[in-house]
Biopython code that builds the backbone (N, CA, C, O; Angstrom):
import numpy as np
from Bio.PDB.StructureBuilder import StructureBuilder

atoms = [
    (1, "MET", "N", (82.564, 146.275, 88.601)),
    (1, "MET", "CA", (83.706, 146.021, 88.124)),
    (1, "MET", "C", (84.973, 146.238, 87.952)),
    (1, "MET", "O", (85.975, 145.526, 87.896)),
    (2, "PHE", "N", (84.692, 147.649, 87.858)),
    (2, "PHE", "CA", (86.007, 148.573, 87.544)),
    (2, "PHE", "C", (86.061, 149.165, 88.551)),
    (2, "PHE", "O", (86.941, 150.001, 88.345)),
    (3, "ARG", "N", (85.703, 149.294, 89.516)),
    (3, "ARG", "CA", (85.706, 150.069, 90.596)),
    (3, "ARG", "C", (86.608, 149.321, 91.820)),
    (3, "ARG", "O", (86.855, 148.124, 91.671)),
    (4, "LYS", "N", (87.126, 150.055, 93.093)),
    (4, "LYS", "CA", (87.410, 149.278, 93.537)),
    (4, "LYS", "C", (86.187, 149.131, 94.580)),
    (4, "LYS", "O", (85.347, 150.030, 94.619)),
    (5, "GLN", "N", (86.067, 147.908, 95.502)),
    (5, "GLN", "CA", (85.168, 147.900, 95.841)),
    (5, "GLN", "C", (85.317, 148.242, 97.286)),
    (5, "GLN", "O", (86.419, 147.797, 97.608)),
    (6, "GLN", "N", (84.664, 148.904, 98.484)),
    (6, "GLN", "CA", (85.075, 149.642, 99.899)),
    (6, "GLN", "C", (84.627, 147.997, 100.351)),
    (6, "GLN", "O", (83.963, 147.132, 99.780)),
    (7, "ILE", "N", (85.501, 148.070, 101.944)),
    (7, "ILE", "CA", (85.160, 147.118, 102.692)),
    (7, "ILE", "C", (84.297, 147.551, 103.676)),
    (7, "ILE", "O", (84.257, 148.562, 104.377)),
    (8, "GLU", "N", (83.327, 146.144, 103.529)),
    (8, "GLU", "CA", (81.584, 146.367, 104.470)),
    (8, "GLU", "C", (81.766, 146.483, 105.895)),
    (8, "GLU", "O", (81.770, 145.306, 106.255)),
    (9, "VAL", "N", (81.907, 147.142, 106.842)),
    (9, "VAL", "CA", (81.520, 147.254, 107.798)),
    (9, "VAL", "C", (80.388, 147.434, 109.104)),
    (9, "VAL", "O", (79.908, 148.530, 109.394)),
    (10, "ILE", "N", (80.152, 146.523, 109.622)),
    (10, "ILE", "CA", (78.943, 146.058, 110.407)),
    (10, "ILE", "C", (79.226, 146.090, 112.106)),
    (10, "ILE", "O", (80.245, 145.591, 112.584)),
    (11, "ASP", "N", (78.229, 146.715, 112.893)),
    (11, "ASP", "CA", (78.786, 147.071, 113.812)),
    (11, "ASP", "C", (78.999, 145.345, 114.591)),
    (11, "ASP", "O", (78.797, 144.351, 113.894)),
    (12, "PHE", "N", (79.343, 145.238, 115.805)),
    (12, "PHE", "CA", (79.420, 143.931, 116.319)),
    (12, "PHE", "C", (77.366, 142.819, 117.069)),
    (12, "PHE", "O", (76.916, 141.675, 116.997)),
    (13, "LYS", "N", (76.974, 143.962, 117.567)),
    (13, "LYS", "CA", (75.984, 143.883, 118.229)),
    (13, "LYS", "C", (75.028, 143.244, 116.814)),
    (13, "LYS", "O", (74.749, 142.045, 116.795)),
    (14, "THR", "N", (74.618, 144.098, 115.767)),
    (14, "THR", "CA", (73.762, 143.589, 114.579)),
    (14, "THR", "C", (74.445, 142.377, 113.582)),
    (14, "THR", "O", (73.796, 141.723, 112.765)),
    (15, "PHE", "N", (75.854, 142.239, 113.835)),
    (15, "PHE", "CA", (76.519, 141.041, 113.591)),
    (15, "PHE", "C", (75.822, 139.888, 113.977)),
    (15, "PHE", "O", (75.271, 139.069, 113.242)),
    (16, "MET", "N", (75.935, 139.908, 115.801)),
    (16, "MET", "CA", (75.930, 138.783, 116.379)),
    (16, "MET", "C", (74.196, 138.421, 116.765)),
    (16, "MET", "O", (73.901, 137.370, 117.332)),
    (17, "ALA", "N", (73.155, 139.443, 116.367)),
    (17, "ALA", "CA", (72.287, 139.456, 116.977)),
    (17, "ALA", "C", (71.879, 138.954, 115.103)),
    (17, "ALA", "O", (70.649, 138.944, 115.163)),
    (18, "GLY", "N", (72.149, 138.667, 113.989)),
    (18, "GLY", "CA", (71.990, 138.293, 112.621)),
    (18, "GLY", "C", (70.749, 138.858, 112.205)),
    (18, "GLY", "O", (69.943, 138.178, 111.570)),
    (19, "THR", "N", (70.562, 139.863, 112.464)),
    (19, "THR", "CA", (69.874, 140.888, 111.484)),
    (19, "THR", "C", (70.430, 141.699, 110.269)),
    (19, "THR", "O", (69.705, 141.748, 109.276)),
    (20, "TYR", "N", (71.478, 142.256, 110.241)),
    (20, "TYR", "CA", (72.017, 142.626, 108.995)),
    (20, "TYR", "C", (71.161, 141.890, 107.962)),
    (20, "TYR", "O", (70.653, 140.770, 108.032)),
    (21, "ARG", "N", (71.132, 142.733, 107.064)),
    (21, "ARG", "CA", (70.644, 142.745, 105.633)),
    (21, "ARG", "C", (71.470, 143.537, 104.942)),
    (21, "ARG", "O", (71.741, 144.619, 105.464)),
    (22, "LYS", "N", (72.139, 143.172, 103.466)),
    (22, "LYS", "CA", (72.770, 144.069, 102.201)),
    (22, "LYS", "C", (71.489, 145.032, 102.238)),
    (22, "LYS", "O", (70.395, 144.606, 102.607)),
    (23, "PRO", "N", (71.639, 146.003, 101.942)),
    (23, "PRO", "CA", (70.704, 147.351, 101.181)),
    (23, "PRO", "C", (70.719, 147.049, 99.845)),
    (23, "PRO", "O", (71.735, 146.918, 99.161)),
    (24, "LYS", "N", (69.242, 146.908, 99.367)),
    (24, "LYS", "CA", (68.924, 146.834, 97.908)),
    (24, "LYS", "C", (70.003, 147.740, 97.070)),
    (24, "LYS", "O", (70.389, 148.675, 97.771)),
    (25, "ARG", "N", (70.476, 147.730, 96.031)),
    (25, "ARG", "CA", (71.030, 148.233, 95.460)),
    (25, "ARG", "C", (70.144, 148.885, 93.963)),
    (25, "ARG", "O", (69.462, 148.141, 93.258)),
    (26, "LEU", "N", (70.299, 150.197, 93.714)),
    (26, "LEU", "CA", (69.247, 150.657, 92.925)),
    (26, "LEU", "C", (70.126, 151.132, 91.539)),
    (26, "LEU", "O", (71.082, 151.898, 91.427)),
    (27, "ILE", "N", (69.272, 150.227, 90.409)),
    (27, "ILE", "CA", (69.773, 150.580, 89.110)),
    (27, "ILE", "C", (68.842, 151.971, 88.653)),
    (27, "ILE", "O", (67.683, 152.378, 88.737)),
    (28, "ASN", "N", (69.971, 152.335, 88.195)),
    (28, "ASN", "CA", (69.334, 153.773, 86.799)),
    (28, "ASN", "C", (68.748, 153.005, 86.092)),
    (28, "ASN", "O", (69.487, 152.115, 85.672)),
    (29, "PRO", "N", (67.712, 152.944, 85.758)),
    (29, "PRO", "CA", (66.105, 152.619, 84.602)),
    (29, "PRO", "C", (67.103, 152.820, 83.310)),
    (29, "PRO", "O", (67.238, 151.849, 82.565)),
    (30, "ALA", "N", (67.862, 154.129, 82.988)),
    (30, "ALA", "CA", (68.049, 154.384, 82.097)),
    (30, "ALA", "C", (69.232, 153.394, 81.141)),
    (30, "ALA", "O", (69.255, 153.234, 79.921)),
    (31, "VAL", "N", (69.766, 153.070, 81.750)),
    (31, "VAL", "CA", (70.925, 151.657, 81.581)),
    (31, "VAL", "C", (70.761, 150.911, 81.115)),
    (31, "VAL", "O", (71.647, 150.377, 80.448)),
    (32, "TYR", "N", (69.271, 150.338, 81.209)),
    (32, "TYR", "CA", (68.174, 149.422, 79.928)),
    (32, "TYR", "C", (68.476, 150.171, 78.855)),
    (32, "TYR", "O", (69.138, 149.657, 77.953)),
    (33, "SER", "N", (68.072, 151.431, 78.768)),
    (33, "SER", "CA", (67.988, 151.702, 77.147)),
    (33, "SER", "C", (69.253, 151.240, 76.579)),
    (33, "SER", "O", (68.817, 150.734, 75.545)),
    (34, "PHE", "N", (70.517, 151.063, 76.536)),
    (34, "PHE", "CA", (71.480, 150.527, 76.314)),
    (34, "PHE", "C", (71.870, 149.256, 75.590)),
    (34, "PHE", "O", (72.780, 148.963, 74.815)),
    (35, "ILE", "N", (70.528, 148.403, 76.297)),
    (35, "ILE", "CA", (70.477, 146.883, 76.175)),
    (35, "ILE", "C", (69.732, 146.705, 75.247)),
    (35, "ILE", "O", (68.572, 146.942, 75.583)),
    (36, "PRO", "N", (69.895, 146.196, 73.557)),
    (36, "PRO", "CA", (69.047, 145.958, 73.310)),
    (36, "PRO", "C", (67.905, 144.845, 72.948)),
    (36, "PRO", "O", (68.326, 143.784, 72.486)),
    (37, "SER", "N", (66.748, 144.971, 73.089)),
    (37, "SER", "CA", (65.603, 143.791, 73.166)),
    (37, "SER", "C", (65.963, 142.795, 72.246)),
    (37, "SER", "O", (66.534, 142.930, 71.164)),
    (38, "ILE", "N", (65.603, 141.878, 72.748)),
    (38, "ILE", "CA", (65.844, 140.310, 71.780)),
    (38, "ILE", "C", (64.202, 139.884, 71.874)),
    (38, "ILE", "O", (63.569, 139.590, 72.889)),
    (39, "THR", "N", (63.893, 139.929, 70.955)),
    (39, "THR", "CA", (62.107, 139.075, 70.675)),
    (39, "THR", "C", (62.086, 138.235, 69.416)),
    (39, "THR", "O", (62.925, 137.994, 68.549)),
    (40, "VAL", "N", (60.993, 137.921, 69.596)),
    (40, "VAL", "CA", (60.833, 136.798, 68.247)),
    (40, "VAL", "C", (60.612, 137.586, 67.342)),
    (40, "VAL", "O", (61.277, 137.319, 66.341)),
    (41, "SER", "N", (59.640, 138.888, 67.191)),
    (41, "SER", "CA", (59.957, 139.601, 65.800)),
    (41, "SER", "C", (61.179, 139.805, 65.509)),
    (41, "SER", "O", (61.400, 139.492, 64.339)),
    (42, "SER", "N", (62.231, 140.260, 66.148)),
    (42, "SER", "CA", (62.732, 141.003, 65.786)),
    (42, "SER", "C", (63.442, 139.447, 64.712)),
    (42, "SER", "O", (63.827, 139.638, 63.558)),
    (43, "PHE", "N", (63.478, 138.299, 65.245)),
    (43, "PHE", "CA", (64.234, 137.314, 64.507)),
    (43, "PHE", "C", (63.577, 136.955, 62.803)),
    (43, "PHE", "O", (64.021, 136.443, 61.775)),
    (44, "LEU", "N", (62.570, 137.434, 63.159)),
    (44, "LEU", "CA", (61.675, 137.175, 62.045)),
    (44, "LEU", "C", (61.473, 138.373, 61.062)),
    (44, "LEU", "O", (60.958, 138.231, 59.953)),
    (45, "SER", "N", (62.048, 139.908, 61.702)),
    (45, "SER", "CA", (62.173, 140.633, 60.232)),
    (45, "SER", "C", (62.605, 140.215, 58.971)),
    (45, "SER", "O", (63.480, 139.382, 58.737)),
    (46, "PRO", "N", (61.575, 141.184, 57.755)),
    (46, "PRO", "CA", (62.578, 141.019, 56.934)),
    (46, "PRO", "C", (63.793, 141.689, 56.966)),
    (46, "PRO", "O", (64.403, 141.228, 56.002)),
    (47, "ASP", "N", (64.453, 142.455, 57.478)),
    (47, "ASP", "CA", (65.724, 142.895, 57.297)),
    (47, "ASP", "C", (66.348, 141.435, 57.425)),
    (47, "ASP", "O", (67.361, 141.617, 56.750)),
    (48, "VAL", "N", (66.389, 140.663, 57.667)),
    (48, "VAL", "CA", (67.429, 139.439, 58.213)),
    (48, "VAL", "C", (67.256, 138.612, 57.260)),
    (48, "VAL", "O", (68.208, 137.879, 56.990)),
    (49, "ALA", "N", (65.675, 138.457, 56.276)),
    (49, "ALA", "CA", (65.092, 137.086, 55.775)),
    (49, "ALA", "C", (66.559, 136.454, 54.962)),
    (49, "ALA", "O", (66.941, 135.288, 55.053)),
    (50, "GLY", "N", (67.155, 137.415, 54.262)),
    (50, "GLY", "CA", (68.092, 137.219, 53.055)),
    (50, "GLY", "C", (69.003, 136.643, 53.633)),
    (50, "GLY", "O", (69.614, 135.969, 52.804)),
    (51, "ILE", "N", (69.615, 136.504, 55.068)),
    (51, "ILE", "CA", (70.640, 136.257, 55.475)),
    (51, "ILE", "C", (70.495, 134.876, 55.724)),
    (51, "ILE", "O", (71.246, 133.917, 55.545)),
    (52, "TYR", "N", (68.888, 135.044, 56.363)),
    (52, "TYR", "CA", (68.612, 133.526, 56.792)),
    (52, "TYR", "C", (68.412, 132.523, 55.445)),
    (52, "TYR", "O", (68.634, 131.333, 55.668)),
    (53, "ALA", "N", (68.028, 132.876, 54.113)),
    (53, "ALA", "CA", (67.944, 131.827, 53.256)),
    (53, "ALA", "C", (69.478, 132.029, 52.439)),
    (53, "ALA", "O", (69.610, 131.380, 51.401)),
    (54, "VAL", "N", (70.639, 132.917, 52.889)),
    (54, "VAL", "CA", (71.116, 132.279, 52.406)),
    (54, "VAL", "C", (72.383, 131.548, 52.981)),
    (54, "VAL", "O", (73.361, 131.126, 52.364)),
    (55, "VAL", "N", (72.048, 131.502, 54.616)),
    (55, "VAL", "CA", (72.624, 130.502, 55.400)),
    (55, "VAL", "C", (71.874, 128.727, 55.450)),
    (55, "VAL", "O", (72.476, 127.733, 55.855)),
    (56, "LEU", "N", (70.803, 128.753, 55.050)),
    (56, "LEU", "CA", (69.906, 127.883, 54.679)),
    (56, "LEU", "C", (70.680, 127.646, 53.254)),
    (56, "LEU", "O", (71.640, 126.912, 53.492)),
    (57, "GLY", "N", (70.639, 127.917, 52.151)),
    (57, "GLY", "CA", (70.878, 127.631, 50.935)),
    (57, "GLY", "C", (72.342, 127.613, 50.978)),
    (57, "GLY", "O", (72.577, 127.228, 49.833)),
    (58, "VAL", "N", (73.245, 127.740, 51.421)),
    (58, "VAL", "CA", (74.764, 127.342, 51.955)),
    (58, "VAL", "C", (74.771, 125.998, 52.635)),
    (58, "VAL", "O", (75.598, 125.123, 52.379)),
    (59, "PHE", "N", (73.655, 125.870, 53.651)),
    (59, "PHE", "CA", (73.732, 124.276, 54.295)),
    (59, "PHE", "C", (73.252, 123.177, 53.455)),
    (59, "PHE", "O", (73.671, 122.040, 53.238)),
    (60, "ALA", "N", (72.142, 123.930, 53.006)),
    (60, "ALA", "CA", (71.679, 122.503, 51.624)),
    (60, "ALA", "C", (72.649, 122.149, 50.278)),
    (60, "ALA", "O", (72.656, 120.979, 49.894)),
    (61, "ILE", "N", (73.352, 123.011, 49.662)),
    (61, "ILE", "CA", (73.901, 122.646, 49.292)),
    (61, "ILE", "C", (75.092, 121.464, 49.795)),
    (61, "ILE", "O", (75.299, 120.297, 49.461)),
    (62, "GLY", "N", (75.912, 122.648, 51.017)),
    (62, "GLY", "CA", (76.880, 121.549, 51.482)),
    (62, "GLY", "C", (76.254, 120.048, 51.889)),
    (62, "GLY", "O", (76.954, 119.038, 51.814)),
    (63, "MET", "N", (75.262, 120.024, 52.201)),
    (63, "MET", "CA", (74.428, 118.528, 52.486)),
    (63, "MET", "C", (74.473, 117.529, 51.252)),
    (63, "MET", "O", (74.682, 116.316, 51.255)),
    (64, "LEU", "N", (74.254, 118.267, 50.349)),
    (64, "LEU", "CA", (73.584, 117.617, 49.326)),
    (64, "LEU", "C", (75.278, 117.165, 48.599)),
    (64, "LEU", "O", (75.475, 116.188, 47.877)),
    (65, "SER", "N", (76.238, 118.092, 49.003)),
    (65, "SER", "CA", (77.187, 117.537, 47.909)),
    (65, "SER", "C", (78.104, 116.508, 48.978)),
    (65, "SER", "O", (79.070, 115.861, 48.573)),
    (66, "HIS", "N", (77.662, 116.483, 50.287)),
    (66, "HIS", "CA", (78.025, 115.659, 51.242)),
    (66, "HIS", "C", (77.514, 113.930, 50.433)),
    (66, "HIS", "O", (78.137, 112.896, 50.191)),
    (67, "PHE", "N", (76.081, 114.380, 50.237)),
    (67, "PHE", "CA", (75.461, 112.841, 50.700)),
    (67, "PHE", "C", (75.860, 112.710, 49.032)),
    (67, "PHE", "O", (75.805, 111.483, 48.954)),
    (68, "LEU", "N", (76.036, 112.928, 48.364)),
    (68, "LEU", "CA", (76.140, 112.706, 46.783)),
    (68, "LEU", "C", (77.663, 112.151, 47.018)),
    (68, "LEU", "O", (77.618, 110.941, 46.799)),
    (69, "GLU", "N", (78.722, 112.463, 47.302)),
    (69, "GLU", "CA", (79.922, 112.343, 47.832)),
    (69, "GLU", "C", (79.628, 110.788, 48.207)),
    (69, "GLU", "O", (79.871, 109.893, 47.398)),
    (70, "VAL", "N", (79.100, 110.544, 49.462)),
    (70, "VAL", "CA", (79.168, 109.520, 49.701)),
    (70, "VAL", "C", (78.963, 108.702, 49.111)),
    (70, "VAL", "O", (79.764, 107.782, 48.950)),
    (71, "THR", "N", (77.354, 108.779, 48.374)),
    (71, "THR", "CA", (76.821, 107.771, 47.996)),
    (71, "THR", "C", (77.810, 107.509, 46.471)),
    (71, "THR", "O", (77.896, 106.405, 45.932)),
    (72, "ALA", "N", (78.246, 108.312, 46.142)),
    (72, "ALA", "CA", (79.925, 108.029, 45.051)),
    (72, "ALA", "C", (80.309, 107.208, 45.393)),
    (72, "ALA", "O", (79.884, 106.093, 45.092)),
    (73, "ALA", "N", (81.468, 107.475, 46.320)),
    (73, "ALA", "CA", (82.100, 106.596, 47.318)),
    (73, "ALA", "C", (81.855, 104.727, 47.572)),
    (73, "ALA", "O", (82.606, 103.769, 47.391)),
    (74, "SER", "N", (80.368, 104.859, 48.087)),
    (74, "SER", "CA", (79.975, 103.878, 48.348)),
    (74, "SER", "C", (79.946, 102.569, 47.376)),
    (74, "SER", "O", (80.377, 101.416, 47.344)),
    (75, "SER", "N", (79.035, 103.626, 46.479)),
    (75, "SER", "CA", (78.865, 102.597, 45.128)),
    (75, "SER", "C", (80.004, 102.556, 44.348)),
    (75, "SER", "O", (79.838, 101.954, 43.288)),
    (76, "GLY", "N", (81.527, 103.177, 44.607)),
    (76, "GLY", "CA", (82.824, 102.372, 43.947)),
    (76, "GLY", "C", (82.823, 103.692, 42.789)),
    (76, "GLY", "O", (83.328, 103.367, 41.715)),
    (77, "ARG", "N", (82.504, 104.612, 42.840)),
    (77, "ARG", "CA", (82.669, 105.580, 42.023)),
    (77, "ARG", "C", (83.727, 106.318, 42.522)),
    (77, "ARG", "O", (83.390, 107.490, 42.692)),
    (78, "GLU", "N", (85.129, 106.037, 42.889)),
    (78, "GLU", "CA", (85.992, 106.757, 43.904)),
    (78, "GLU", "C", (85.992, 108.190, 42.677)),
    (78, "GLU", "O", (85.636, 109.313, 43.033)),
    (79, "GLU", "N", (86.441, 107.885, 41.277)),
    (79, "GLU", "CA", (86.399, 109.515, 40.444)),
    (79, "GLU", "C", (85.815, 110.776, 40.724)),
    (79, "GLU", "O", (86.273, 111.902, 40.914)),
    (80, "LEU", "N", (84.148, 110.050, 40.687)),
    (80, "LEU", "CA", (83.059, 110.871, 41.204)),
    (80, "LEU", "C", (83.299, 111.247, 41.842)),
    (80, "LEU", "O", (83.434, 112.466, 41.726)),
    (81, "ALA", "N", (83.586, 110.647, 43.100)),
    (81, "ALA", "CA", (83.733, 110.948, 44.731)),
    (81, "ALA", "C", (84.905, 112.051, 44.978)),
    (81, "ALA", "O", (84.902, 112.687, 46.032)),
    (82, "TRP", "N", (85.698, 112.223, 44.196)),
    (82, "TRP", "CA", (87.204, 112.602, 43.976)),
    (82, "TRP", "C", (86.592, 114.457, 43.672)),
    (82, "TRP", "O", (86.796, 115.482, 44.323)),
    (83, "ALA", "N", (85.711, 114.170, 42.245)),
    (83, "ALA", "CA", (85.239, 115.342, 41.657)),
    (83, "ALA", "C", (84.248, 116.270, 42.084)),
    (83, "ALA", "O", (84.137, 117.412, 41.638)),
    (84, "ILE", "N", (83.549, 115.766, 42.938)),
    (84, "ILE", "CA", (82.613, 116.615, 43.827)),
    (84, "ILE", "C", (83.216, 116.940, 45.189)),
    (84, "ILE", "O", (82.810, 117.828, 45.939)),
    (85, "GLU", "N", (84.022, 116.284, 45.369)),
    (85, "GLU", "CA", (84.494, 116.989, 46.705)),
    (85, "GLU", "C", (85.652, 118.318, 46.424)),
    (85, "GLU", "O", (85.976, 119.272, 47.131)),
    (86, "THR", "N", (86.015, 117.938, 45.264)),
    (86, "THR", "CA", (87.083, 119.335, 44.344)),
    (86, "THR", "C", (86.478, 120.222, 44.213)),
    (86, "THR", "O", (86.990, 121.315, 44.457)),
    (87, "VAL", "N", (84.834, 120.115, 43.676)),
    (87, "VAL", "CA", (84.450, 121.062, 43.747)),
    (87, "VAL", "C", (84.192, 121.821, 44.307)),
    (87, "VAL", "O", (84.263, 123.028, 44.076)),
    (88, "THR", "N", (83.686, 121.058, 45.521)),
    (88, "THR", "CA", (82.443, 121.662, 46.636)),
    (88, "THR", "C", (83.851, 122.443, 47.311)),
    (88, "THR", "O", (83.703, 123.523, 47.882)),
    (89, "ARG", "N", (84.671, 122.061, 47.241)),
    (89, "ARG", "CA", (86.047, 122.570, 48.399)),
    (89, "ARG", "C", (86.526, 123.622, 47.727)),
    (89, "ARG", "O", (87.021, 124.501, 48.432)),
    (90, "LEU", "N", (86.524, 123.872, 46.014)),
    (90, "LEU", "CA", (87.248, 125.061, 45.091)),
    (90, "LEU", "C", (85.859, 125.997, 45.283)),
    (90, "LEU", "O", (86.054, 127.212, 45.335)),
    (91, "ALA", "N", (84.783, 125.626, 45.367)),
    (91, "ALA", "CA", (83.248, 126.383, 45.355)),
    (91, "ALA", "C", (83.379, 127.275, 46.761)),
    (91, "ALA", "O", (83.620, 128.480, 46.702)),
    (92, "PHE", "N", (83.204, 126.602, 47.988)),
    (92, "PHE", "CA", (83.191, 126.740, 49.254)),
    (92, "PHE", "C", (84.654, 127.930, 49.763)),
    (92, "PHE", "O", (84.723, 128.857, 50.570)),
    (93, "THR", "N", (85.368, 127.474, 49.080)),
    (93, "THR", "CA", (86.804, 128.528, 49.463)),
    (93, "THR", "C", (86.616, 129.731, 48.521)),
    (93, "THR", "O", (86.862, 130.874, 48.906)),
    (94, "ILE", "N", (86.195, 129.468, 47.338)),
    (94, "ILE", "CA", (86.119, 130.732, 46.805)),
    (94, "ILE", "C", (84.854, 131.764, 46.941)),
    (94, "ILE", "O", (84.901, 132.970, 46.696)),
    (95, "GLY", "N", (83.343, 130.780, 47.531)),
    (95, "GLY", "CA", (82.286, 131.863, 48.047)),
    (95, "GLY", "C", (82.793, 132.337, 49.360)),
    (95, "GLY", "O", (82.776, 133.554, 49.543)),
    (96, "GLY", "N", (83.245, 131.559, 50.312)),
    (96, "GLY", "CA", (83.657, 132.401, 51.367)),
    (96, "GLY", "C", (84.905, 133.770, 50.800)),
    (96, "GLY", "O", (84.629, 134.951, 50.585)),
    (97, "PHE", "N", (85.578, 133.436, 50.740)),
    (97, "PHE", "CA", (86.378, 134.344, 50.777)),
    (97, "PHE", "C", (85.849, 135.759, 49.509)),
    (97, "PHE", "O", (86.582, 136.744, 49.594)),
    (98, "SER", "N", (85.144, 135.830, 48.849)),
    (98, "SER", "CA", (83.974, 136.635, 48.128)),
    (98, "SER", "C", (83.143, 137.020, 48.757)),
    (98, "SER", "O", (82.474, 137.940, 48.287)),
    (99, "SER", "N", (82.738, 136.375, 50.397)),
    (99, "SER", "CA", (81.761, 136.924, 50.866)),
    (99, "SER", "C", (82.498, 137.839, 51.973)),
    (99, "SER", "O", (81.815, 138.678, 52.561)),
    (100, "ILE", "N", (84.187, 137.675, 52.347)),
    (100, "ILE", "CA", (84.672, 138.507, 52.757)),
    (100, "ILE", "C", (84.841, 139.745, 52.360)),
    (100, "ILE", "O", (84.566, 140.858, 52.809)),
    (101, "ALA", "N", (85.405, 139.279, 51.327)),
    (101, "ALA", "CA", (85.673, 140.913, 50.354)),
    (101, "ALA", "C", (84.560, 141.806, 50.146)),
    (101, "ALA", "O", (84.673, 143.031, 50.104)),
    (102, "TRP", "N", (83.161, 140.974, 49.978)),
    (102, "TRP", "CA", (82.014, 141.563, 49.846)),
    (102, "TRP", "C", (82.234, 142.478, 51.150)),
    (102, "TRP", "O", (82.616, 143.647, 51.110)),
    (103, "PHE", "N", (81.909, 141.705, 52.384)),
    (103, "PHE", "CA", (81.768, 142.563, 54.057)),
    (103, "PHE", "C", (82.820, 143.726, 53.861)),
    (103, "PHE", "O", (82.386, 144.829, 54.194)),
    (104, "LEU", "N", (83.959, 143.703, 53.444)),
    (104, "LEU", "CA", (84.454, 143.960, 53.731)),
    (104, "LEU", "C", (84.608, 145.472, 53.197)),
    (104, "LEU", "O", (84.768, 146.500, 53.854)),
    (105, "LEU", "N", (84.498, 145.266, 51.620)),
    (105, "LEU", "CA", (84.210, 146.588, 50.808)),
    (105, "LEU", "C", (83.009, 147.242, 51.001)),
    (105, "LEU", "O", (82.902, 148.375, 50.531)),
    (106, "SER", "N", (82.334, 146.882, 51.440)),
    (106, "SER", "CA", (80.262, 147.273, 51.507)),
    (106, "SER", "C", (80.807, 148.204, 53.171)),
    (106, "SER", "O", (79.884, 148.990, 53.383)),
    (107, "LEU", "N", (81.665, 148.334, 54.077)),
    (107, "LEU", "CA", (81.909, 148.708, 55.167)),
    (107, "LEU", "C", (82.051, 150.440, 55.069)),
    (107, "LEU", "O", (82.306, 151.096, 56.079)),
]
sb = StructureBuilder()
sb.init_structure("model")
sb.init_model(0)
sb.init_chain("A")
sb.init_seg("    ")
for serial, (resi, resn, name, xyz) in enumerate(atoms, 1):
    if name == "N":
        sb.init_residue(resn, " ", resi, " ")
    sb.init_atom(name, np.array(xyz, "f"), 0.0, 1.0, " ", f" {name:<3s}", serial, name[0])
structure = sb.get_structure()
């Protein structure tokens, strides 16, 4: 990818006979040690269980607030829908910036 590819030279008889095959390129097995293995057990490890819980909790709170806001707006309670929307927007903004600050400070 980063090196200049050399022009391949095939003799005329081999070209006309159609018997030319590219030589198989051997990859050093040590290269595969740099690639992390992705398995089902790595997704279910206890190290990331807290992250899954936080993501599912934020998703559940967002869906619940959306459902309550839509229900309040459709039943004619615009002030309640506005209050839910304002509180949700403020909470998610503060939570998002707080999580970014916590991540940057924990590096």
